[in-house]
N, CA, C and O of each residue as an XYZ file, in Angstrom:
308
protein
N      97.123    109.440    103.063
C      97.892    109.158    101.433
C      97.861    107.365    101.189
O      97.593    106.751    100.156
N      98.286    106.766    102.723
C      97.802    105.871    102.468
C      97.078    104.831    102.057
O      97.311    103.915    101.268
N      95.825    105.225    102.961
C      95.374    104.868    103.131
C      93.987    104.719    101.368
O      93.034    103.977    101.131
N      94.622    105.800    100.631
C      94.213    106.002     99.715
C      94.822    104.890     98.383
O      94.190    104.334     97.484
N      95.631    104.876     98.566
C      96.565    103.239     98.453
C      96.033    102.073     98.287
O      95.765    101.393     97.297
N      95.887    101.903     99.761
C      95.256    101.065     99.868
C      93.410    100.662     99.551
O      92.711     99.652     99.636
N      93.296    101.478     99.330
C      91.669    101.356     98.373
C      92.083    101.317     97.033
O      91.943    100.224     96.485
N      92.506    102.131     96.439
C      92.972    101.743     95.339
C      93.389    100.507     94.932
O      93.169     99.799     93.950
N      94.119    100.411     96.041
C      94.741     98.438     95.749
C      93.371     97.732     95.920
O      93.155     96.937     95.005
N      92.521     97.801     96.726
C      91.742     96.722     96.818
C      90.546     97.085     95.205
O      90.486     96.279     94.275
N      89.942     98.074     95.221
C      89.447     98.253     93.710
C      90.293     97.275     92.420
O      89.923     96.425     91.611
N      91.286     97.775     92.678
C      92.852     96.972     91.285
C      92.159     95.696     91.489
O      91.704     95.167     90.475
N      91.997     95.115     92.595
C      92.399     93.603     92.994
C      91.022     93.415     93.100
O      90.957     92.341     93.698
N      89.625     93.873     92.846
C      88.492     93.208     92.624
C      88.157     93.436     90.609
O      87.222     93.059     89.903
N      89.195     94.070     90.354
C      88.940     94.656     89.193
C      89.973     92.941     88.382
O      89.517     92.125     87.580
N      90.592     92.955     88.663
C      91.132     91.988     87.846
C      91.383     91.163     88.419
O      92.493     90.714     88.128
N      90.649     90.426     89.523
C      89.878     88.915     89.088
C      88.686     89.222     88.782
O      88.102     88.345     89.417
N      87.927     89.780     88.311
C      87.131     89.977     87.592
C      87.625     89.425     86.286
O      87.218     88.404     85.732
N      88.601     90.286     85.856
C      89.272     90.271     84.470
C      89.811     88.673     84.203
O      89.933     88.141     83.099
N      89.930     88.419     84.754
C      90.727     87.158     84.795
C      89.814     86.237     84.661
O      90.245     85.419     83.849
N      88.503     85.863     85.132
C      87.143     85.174     85.655
C      86.820     85.307     84.352
O      85.895     84.549     84.060
N      87.243     86.024     83.363
C      86.455     86.263     81.837
C      87.134     86.075     80.462
O      86.719     86.133     79.304
N      88.607     85.772     81.154
C      89.196     84.493     80.167
C      88.823     83.504     79.676
O      88.413     82.663     80.475
N      88.794     83.205     78.452
C      88.327     81.103     78.134
C      89.703     80.662     78.725
O      90.757     81.299     78.740
N      89.415     79.327     79.242
C      89.865     78.145     79.932
C      89.670     77.277     79.420
O      88.932     77.496     78.459
N      90.044     75.926     79.565
C      89.758     75.035     79.352
C      88.249     74.008     78.999
O      87.902     73.004     78.377
N      87.464     75.594     80.308
C      85.961     74.884     80.021
C      85.008     75.511     79.758
O      83.812     75.332     79.988
N      85.845     76.679     78.991
C      85.304     78.145     78.949
C      85.046     79.173     79.846
O      85.012     80.360     79.522
N      84.804     78.608     81.329
C      85.042     79.048     82.784
C      83.531     80.853     82.521
O      82.498     80.884     81.851
N      83.986     81.630     83.139
C      83.019     82.368     82.611
C      82.895     83.631     81.177
O      82.144     84.423     80.609
N      83.848     83.222     81.190
C      83.814     83.799     79.171
C      82.238     83.445     79.028
O      81.280     84.195     79.213
N      82.250     82.456     78.749
C      80.970     81.366     77.443
C      80.035     82.157     78.062
O      79.221     82.597     77.249
N      79.748     82.675     79.753
C      78.555     83.530     79.875
C      77.996     84.837     79.511
O      76.882     85.274     79.223
N      79.347     85.359     79.650
C      79.434     86.749     79.481
C      79.813     87.007     77.731
O      80.109     88.159     77.415
N      79.798     86.155     76.868
C      79.782     86.264     75.133
C      81.108     86.636     74.625
O      81.335     87.309     73.620
N      82.199     85.971     75.668
C      83.959     86.236     75.240
C      84.183     85.746     74.198
O      84.952     86.220     73.361
N      83.310     84.342     74.048
C      83.968     83.584     72.881
C      85.545     82.523     73.413
O      86.368     82.552     74.328
N      85.254     81.638     72.125
C      86.798     81.118     72.388
C      87.364     80.802     71.139
O      87.903     79.757     70.776
N      87.067     82.362     70.242
C      88.219     82.460     69.364
C      89.750     82.113     69.468
O      90.515     82.568     70.319
N      90.099     81.157     68.376
C      91.896     80.464     68.789
C      92.214     81.402     67.640
O      91.383     81.776     66.813
N      93.721     81.807     67.670
C      94.693     82.849     67.033
C      95.773     82.027     67.227
O      95.719     80.906     67.734
N      97.538     83.027     66.498
C      98.057     83.015     66.770
C      98.808     82.772     68.374
O      99.690     81.969     68.676
N      97.979     83.949     69.383
C      98.150     84.201     70.540
C      97.543     83.340     71.562
O      98.066     83.000     72.624
N      96.212     82.981     71.059
C      95.122     82.169     72.076
C      93.387     82.836     71.610
O      92.364     82.191     71.381
N      93.685     84.854     71.595
C      93.101     84.908     71.027
C      92.757     85.373     69.495
O      93.612     85.731     68.685
N      91.528     85.310     69.277
C      91.247     85.186     67.950
C      90.421     86.386     68.093
O      90.583     86.953     67.012
N      89.720     87.021     68.718
C      88.434     87.659     68.798
C      89.181     89.119     69.621
O      89.868     89.189     70.640
N      88.691     90.179     68.665
C      88.705     91.663     69.327
C      88.293     91.591     70.641
O      89.178     91.553     71.496
N      87.254     91.567     70.949
C      86.904     91.128     72.331
C      87.771     90.586     73.087
O      88.048     91.028     74.202
N      88.512     89.152     72.355
C      89.508     88.622     73.262
C      90.610     89.486     73.930
O      91.080     89.696     75.049
N      90.811     89.973     72.310
C      92.726     91.331     72.299
C      92.304     91.400     73.357
O      92.609     90.738     74.350
N      91.075     92.739     73.160
C      91.048     93.912     74.179
C      90.892     93.106     75.501
O      91.814     93.267     76.301
N      89.976     92.341     75.840
C      90.247     91.766     76.781
C      91.857     90.901     77.841
O      91.781     90.494     79.000
N      92.951     90.871     77.060
C      93.549     90.336     77.245
C      94.709     92.059     77.350
O      95.757     91.494     77.661
N      94.936     92.961     77.314
C      95.003     94.269     77.103
C      94.446     94.418     78.907
O      95.174     94.371     79.899
N      93.087     94.586     78.864
C      93.037     95.202     79.512
C      93.968     94.627     80.854
O      94.850     95.157     81.530
N      93.288     93.217     80.888
C      93.884     92.605     81.944
C      95.357     92.480     82.219
O      95.813     91.856     83.177
N      96.050     93.094     81.344
C      98.015     93.382     81.591
C      97.832     94.034     81.909
O      98.109     93.990     83.107
N      97.141     95.550     81.430
C      96.953     96.684     82.220
C      96.515     97.107     83.384
O      97.078     98.063     83.917
N      95.512     96.521     83.947
C      95.375     96.561     85.403
C      96.187     95.419     86.308
O      96.075     95.355     87.532
N      96.943     94.614     85.587
C      98.082     94.204     86.604
C      99.069     95.093     86.655
O      99.426     95.443     87.780
N      99.680     95.617     85.594
C     100.936     96.596     85.779
C     100.420     97.318     86.549
O     101.237     97.461     87.459
N      99.358     98.000     86.801
C      98.524     99.454     87.925
C      98.491     98.636     89.216
O      98.474     99.276     90.268
N      98.476     97.028     89.278
C      98.069     96.686     90.351
C      99.688     96.585     90.650
O      99.825     97.356     91.600
N     100.998     96.035     90.336
C     102.139     95.804     90.423
C     103.115     97.228     91.076
O     104.134     97.381     91.749
N     102.263     97.939     90.518
C     102.875     99.483     90.414
C     102.925     99.786     91.857
O     103.852     99.951     92.651
N     100.664     99.824     92.018
C     100.472    100.638     93.878
C     101.147     99.298     94.264
O     102.143     99.669     94.886
N     101.150     98.507     94.249
C     102.106     97.524     95.288
C     103.588     98.193     95.542
O     104.083     98.511     96.624
N     103.934     98.267     94.727
C     105.934     98.839     94.753
C     105.624    100.361     95.994
O     106.309    100.774     96.930
N     104.294    100.837     95.423
C     104.343    102.506     95.751
C     103.561    102.345     97.451
O     103.579    103.285     98.246
N     103.080    101.336     97.686
C     102.900    100.893     98.719
C     103.720    100.298     99.855
O     103.609    100.520    101.060
N     104.701     99.368     99.115
C     105.875     98.744    100.350
C     107.056     99.806    100.498
O     107.905     99.880    101.386
N     106.834    100.732     99.194
C     108.234    102.245     98.995
C     107.265    103.182     99.913
O     107.549    104.371     99.767
N     106.347    102.981    100.691
C     105.533    104.550    101.264
C     106.064    105.991    101.342
O     105.921    106.664    102.363
N     106.563    106.360    100.451
C     107.402    107.298    100.008
C     107.069    108.661    101.504
O     107.937    109.495    101.761
N     105.882    108.620    102.195
C     105.076    109.463    102.778
C     105.442    109.301    104.213
O     105.216    110.076    105.143
N     106.192    107.885    104.221
C     106.643    107.996    105.887
C     107.808    108.508    106.321
O     108.053    108.551    107.526
């Protein structure tokens, strides 16, 4: 069981790093290479793609934290 959650943590980490790198920063980062754009709006992301990217990043960050807590508590031990 611990192996499953450890592998899941690694996979979530890789996806989360990729999603964070996709965000546009001051220098447009990797997001410009994939056409995410740098639309500006009230919360920074003006385009629908940018808002979806924010939602996916938050979703995977929450999954990462939940999985980390599960690994720390280890209910199966």
